[in-house]
N, C-alpha and C positions, 0 to 999 in steps of 0.2 A: 430362177425367179427373173425376173421384167423390174428392174430396177428405177423403171420409167413409166408415172402412172400420171395419168390423163382424167379429168372428171370435174366435175362442180364445190366451186371453194362453200364451204358453209362456216363463213367469220361469226367465234363468238367473241367473247370479252377475255379483258381478265380472271384472273382467281374462279376458276370454272370450277368448283367442285367435284372428286366422280358422285360421293353420298348426296343426292337432292341435286344433282348437276344431269351429270353423264347419265346417272342411274337412280330412280327411284328408291328413298331407306330401306322401304317395307320390302323392294325386290330384293333388295342387297340382302337383308338380315335373314331372309328366305332360303339364301344359299345356291339357289335356280342355277346350273348354268349349261339349258337349254337354251341353245341361240338361240332359237324357231318361238319361245315363250317371253326371251331376253330382247331381242330387235325392235316391239310395239313398244317397251318402256323406255327405250333411248332418246336422251334429251329431253322428253316431257314434260319434266318438271320446269326444266330450263325456259323449253319453247314449246309449248304442243304441237304447231303444226309442223315443226322442225323433221319429225319422221315420217311422214307424209312426202318432203321433197326430198330425203337420203336416198337418192340413188345408188345399188353398188357402184364400187369405185372413186366415190366423190373422195372429196379431202376436207379432213376437218380443220378449221383453222380458229389460234386459240391466240391468246396476247402470256404473260405471265405467270405461273404458277396452275396448268391444266393440271387438273385429275389429281387437287389437293387435297385432301385430309387422309384421312385411313386409305392403307395399300390394299382398296378392291378392285377385284380384276371384272365386273361381271361386267361393267361399262366394254371392256376392252374385247372381254370374249365376242358382246354385240357386236361391235365395231370390226373385229378380225371376221365373224361370218359375213357381212357386209361389205369384206373386201377396200374398211376405207383405210384412205390414211389422213399422219395426224405431223399439221405443221402448227408452234408452238411457240412460244418464245424460249417458256421452260417450263420444265417440269421437277417435279422432286427425284432424285434418286428410285426410291421406292418405286413411283408412278412410269417409272424409264423402263426400270427392272421387268415389271410386268408386262410393258408394250415388248419390249423384245422376247423375255418368254415364252410368250404368245403369239409370236411371229407378226405383227403390226408393223407393217415402215412408219417412220416417224421422226424430221429432224425435229430437235427439242433446243436450237439454239437459234432461231429467225427471228433477230430483230428488230422490230417493228415490222413484224406483217400484215398485223392488224388495222395497221394505215397505213402500210401498202397493198392490199388487198381490197377486193367488194365483194359483202355476198350473191352469191352466182356470177360471179366471173368463173370460166373457162379457164383452166389453169394446167397449164404439164409440170408435172414437180421430177425432177430426177436426184434418186437418194446419194448416185453413185458421186455423181458432181457436187451436187448441195445447191440445185439452180430452181427456181424457182419464173416460170414463164408464162406470164397473160398472152393465154390464147391471140385475143383481139389485135392488142397490139403488137407485139411481141418482143414487150417488155419486159425485160430477164433482172432477177435479183439475184445475187448469191449469197448462201449460209455454209456451216462447218458442213458436213456434209458427213452420212452413214458412216465411220471406220470401217477397214475392212472384217476385223474379227464381229466387229454386230450386223452386218451386214452378211459373214456367211452364216450365225447362228440361229437369224430369221431367214434364210434363204434352208435351211436342214428343216425348218417347220417351227423354229424355239425354241425352247431347251428340253421338251420331251425329243424332238426331231435332233438336236445335236444329243443327246444322253444318245439316243438309239446309233447312227451316228459313227459312237461312240465305241459301243455295244459290242458293233459290229466290224468295228475295226480291231478289235479288243475282244476275240472268241475265249479267253481263259477268266473273263470276267466275271462268264455265267453270264443269262438270258434275264429281260425281263421278264416284271409278271405280267402274265394276259391282263388287256385292258375290259 
């Protein structure tokens, strides 16, 4: 996996909930996991025009408490399908587990990032080194990088990929159920 991502920053605020912010609550309740059906609803309640501005490979920049609330993953599934990355000041442990389990790259300890970047900035993120660079000016900011163990999990394709790799390495454990 390439640990450097370049795209447009979409800057959100603090306390962005999953339900009713990242994904409409009625969509969450539908238990739909089809990315093609989820993508049109991504951020629709937070900013109705954001979905039209997001391009594959862009970066979601948020403040404190991103993906707040219940541990639902429908929004993360849509972000994964679009190849989005996440930069935020903080998110709950459960939200971070969902992001890693679904193999979405994220730097989750970027103190002050919503005050550092502007919506629409072209940025380059190096998840392995924890750097965020504003492309227009070369201005670089350093944050805690993704730990090697987390990079390994994301690089394997998240929880499912890590489990499949483990089972391949240990055939005595048997085969996973068919998808």
